[in-house]
Backbone as JSON, one array per atom type, in Angstrom:
{
  "sequence": "MKKGIHPENYRLVAFKDMSNDDIFITKSTVETKETITHEGVEYPVYKMEISRTSHPFYTGKSKLIDTAGRIDKFKNKYAKFSK",
  "N": [[0.83, -1.18, 0.0], [0.45, 2.26, -0.75], [1.97, 4.9, 1.03], [0.62, 7.66, 2.87], [-1.65, 8.3, 1.33], [-4.08, 7.49, 2.26], [-6.88, 8.25, 4.36], [-6.54, 9.3, 7.78], [-8.32, 9.61, 9.83], [-10.33, 7.64, 10.58], [-13.23, 6.61, 12.28], [-15.8, 5.43, 14.54], [-19.06, 6.0, 13.43], [-22.43, 7.06, 13.68], [-25.0, 6.42, 11.49], [-28.0, 7.84, 10.59], [-31.18, 7.14, 9.44], [-33.5, 9.32, 8.38], [-36.11, 8.95, 7.52], [-37.2, 6.67, 8.69], [-36.07, 6.5, 11.17], [-34.03, 4.62, 11.65], [-30.91, 3.45, 12.85], [-27.52, 2.88, 12.18], [-24.23, 1.72, 12.88], [-20.97, 2.38, 11.79], [-17.55, 2.4, 10.58], [-16.13, 5.47, 9.53], [-15.06, 8.4, 7.69], [-16.51, 10.65, 7.49], [-17.46, 14.07, 7.85], [-18.91, 15.48, 10.71], [-21.16, 17.38, 12.79], [-22.91, 17.02, 14.82], [-23.89, 14.92, 17.61], [-24.99, 11.69, 18.82], [-26.58, 9.55, 21.18], [-26.4, 6.16, 21.31], [-27.43, 3.1, 22.35], [-26.23, 3.58, 24.83], [-23.74, 4.67, 24.22], [-21.93, 7.44, 23.0], [-21.93, 8.8, 19.77], [-20.64, 10.43, 16.8], [-23.04, 11.76, 14.53], [-24.48, 11.17, 11.34], [-26.91, 12.33, 9.26], [-29.27, 10.9, 7.09], [-31.5, 10.88, 4.24], [-32.49, 8.62, 3.06], [-31.93, 5.12, 3.23], [-30.61, 1.73, 3.26], [-32.61, 0.5, 4.71], [-34.93, 1.8, 4.1], [-35.13, 2.2, 1.38], [-36.87, 1.52, -1.63], [-35.88, -0.48, -3.39], [-34.44, -2.26, -1.77], [-36.28, -2.91, 0.22], [-38.49, -3.86, -1.1], [-40.91, -2.67, -1.26], [-43.06, -0.23, -2.62], [-42.78, 3.19, -2.16], [-44.05, 6.34, -1.82], [-42.59, 9.37, -1.78], [-43.31, 12.52, -1.1], [-41.95, 15.46, -1.41], [-42.15, 18.76, -0.47], [-44.61, 19.1, -1.72], [-44.59, 18.4, -4.47], [-46.01, 16.71, -6.2], [-48.62, 17.7, -6.01], [-48.2, 20.28, -7.05], [-47.52, 19.63, -9.68], [-49.91, 18.41, -10.58], [-51.72, 20.57, -10.35], [-50.58, 22.36, -12.15], [-50.81, 21.08, -14.66], [-53.51, 20.56, -14.85], [-55.22, 22.07, -16.41], [-54.89, 21.1, -18.97], [-56.19, 18.69, -19.06], [-58.81, 18.9, -19.79]],
  "CA": [[0.0, 0.0, 0.0], [1.18, 3.52, -0.75], [1.87, 5.67, 2.27], [0.21, 9.05, 2.76], [-2.82, 8.57, 0.47], [-5.29, 7.04, 2.93], [-7.23, 9.11, 5.49], [-6.12, 8.82, 9.11], [-9.34, 9.89, 10.84], [-11.44, 6.69, 10.66], [-13.81, 6.48, 13.61], [-17.17, 4.92, 14.5], [-20.05, 7.05, 13.18], [-23.82, 6.6, 13.59], [-25.75, 6.92, 10.34], [-29.41, 7.81, 10.96], [-32.14, 7.3, 8.36], [-34.52, 10.23, 8.91], [-37.46, 8.55, 7.12], [-37.73, 5.65, 9.58], [-35.29, 6.57, 12.41], [-33.11, 3.51, 11.81], [-29.53, 3.88, 13.09], [-26.5, 1.85, 12.12], [-22.9, 2.2, 13.26], [-19.88, 1.88, 10.96], [-16.39, 3.29, 10.55], [-16.22, 6.43, 8.44], [-14.3, 9.65, 7.82], [-17.45, 11.73, 7.2], [-17.44, 15.19, 8.79], [-20.18, 15.67, 11.4], [-21.17, 18.41, 13.84], [-23.83, 16.58, 15.87], [-23.66, 13.61, 18.21], [-26.19, 10.98, 19.26], [-26.3, 8.45, 22.09], [-27.03, 4.93, 20.84], [-27.11, 1.97, 23.24], [-25.39, 4.05, 25.92], [-22.47, 5.19, 23.74], [-22.11, 8.65, 22.19], [-21.28, 8.75, 18.46], [-20.98, 11.47, 15.84], [-24.16, 11.27, 13.73], [-24.67, 11.66, 9.99], [-28.32, 12.12, 8.95], [-29.56, 10.6, 5.69], [-32.92, 10.84, 3.94], [-32.87, 7.27, 2.65], [-30.86, 4.13, 3.41], [-31.01, 0.38, 2.85], [-33.81, 0.08, 5.43], [-36.12, 2.49, 3.61], [-35.12, 2.3, -0.07], [-37.77, 0.52, -2.2], [-35.15, -1.59, -4.0], [-34.06, -3.22, -0.74], [-37.43, -3.32, 1.03], [-39.5, -4.5, -1.94], [-42.16, -1.91, -1.15], [-43.06, 1.08, -3.26], [-43.08, 4.22, -1.18], [-44.1, 7.64, -2.47], [-42.1, 10.44, -0.91], [-43.69, 13.8, -1.7], [-41.28, 16.55, -0.72], [-42.55, 20.12, -0.83], [-45.84, 19.12, -2.51], [-44.26, 18.37, -5.9], [-47.09, 16.06, -6.95], [-49.73, 18.66, -6.08], [-47.81, 21.34, -7.98], [-47.61, 19.08, -11.03], [-51.33, 18.23, -10.92], [-52.33, 21.89, -10.55], [-50.0, 22.99, -13.35], [-51.29, 20.44, -15.87], [-54.94, 20.3, -14.76], [-55.91, 22.76, -17.51], [-54.76, 20.31, -20.21], [-56.99, 17.47, -18.98], [-60.21, 19.19, -20.2]],
  "C": [[0.88, 1.25, 0.0], [0.96, 4.26, 0.55], [1.41, 7.09, 1.95], [-0.99, 9.33, 1.88], [-4.13, 8.16, 1.12], [-5.59, 7.95, 4.11], [-6.87, 8.47, 6.83], [-7.24, 8.89, 10.14], [-10.55, 8.95, 10.79], [-11.91, 6.6, 12.1], [-15.21, 5.89, 13.46], [-18.14, 6.09, 14.38], [-21.43, 6.4, 13.11], [-24.46, 7.25, 12.37], [-27.23, 6.75, 10.66], [-30.28, 8.08, 9.74], [-33.31, 8.12, 8.91], [-35.94, 9.81, 8.53], [-38.05, 7.48, 8.03], [-36.96, 5.54, 10.91], [-34.41, 5.36, 12.69], [-31.7, 4.05, 11.97], [-28.62, 2.68, 12.92], [-25.13, 2.49, 12.3], [-21.87, 1.56, 12.32], [-18.72, 2.85, 11.02], [-16.49, 4.2, 9.34], [-15.3, 7.62, 8.72], [-15.2, 10.86, 7.58], [-17.38, 12.81, 8.28], [-18.83, 15.38, 9.39], [-20.04, 16.75, 12.46], [-22.03, 17.99, 15.02], [-23.41, 15.23, 16.41], [-24.99, 13.01, 18.64], [-25.74, 9.87, 20.2], [-27.1, 7.24, 21.62], [-26.51, 3.77, 21.68], [-26.09, 2.37, 24.29], [-24.04, 4.61, 25.51], [-22.74, 6.39, 22.85], [-21.27, 8.55, 20.92], [-21.54, 10.04, 17.7], [-22.08, 10.92, 14.93], [-24.18, 11.96, 12.37], [-26.1, 11.32, 9.59], [-28.51, 11.95, 7.45], [-31.07, 10.6, 5.47], [-33.39, 9.44, 3.58], [-31.67, 6.35, 2.82], [-31.37, 2.76, 2.97], [-32.28, -0.08, 3.57], [-35.07, 0.78, 4.95], [-36.19, 2.59, 2.09], [-35.99, 1.19, -0.67], [-37.06, -0.67, -2.84], [-34.82, -2.67, -2.97], [-35.25, -3.74, 0.06], [-38.47, -4.07, 0.22], [-40.84, -3.81, -1.9], [-42.02, -0.6, -1.91], [-43.5, 2.1, -2.24], [-42.99, 5.56, -1.89], [-43.67, 8.69, -1.46], [-42.38, 11.75, -1.63], [-43.04, 14.91, -0.89], [-41.72, 17.86, -1.32], [-43.75, 20.13, -1.77], [-45.62, 19.07, -4.01], [-45.38, 17.74, -6.73], [-48.27, 17.0, -7.09], [-49.42, 19.79, -7.05], [-47.95, 20.87, -9.42], [-49.07, 18.96, -11.46], [-52.0, 19.58, -11.17], [-51.84, 22.54, -11.84], [-50.6, 22.41, -14.63], [-52.77, 20.08, -15.83], [-55.7, 20.94, -15.91], [-55.85, 21.98, -18.81], [-55.64, 19.07, -20.21], [-58.43, 17.68, -19.44], [-60.48, 18.8, -21.61]]
}
């Protein structure tokens, strides 16, 4: 292995899926500002919108995530063409 090209700051980080509040712990170099206590241990936390526990490909379930009313905006915008 070449010296000096790999990061030195590997540490345990909690990754939190915000859509279903699932938390998993793994080593990472991701920069975080917040911490979370999980099973009595404090970890830096990285918040995600989707992970393997909520993604339809892994769960086998279709899930519609409507952020900021995009579907309603689309329906209102193109409602005049449906006449």
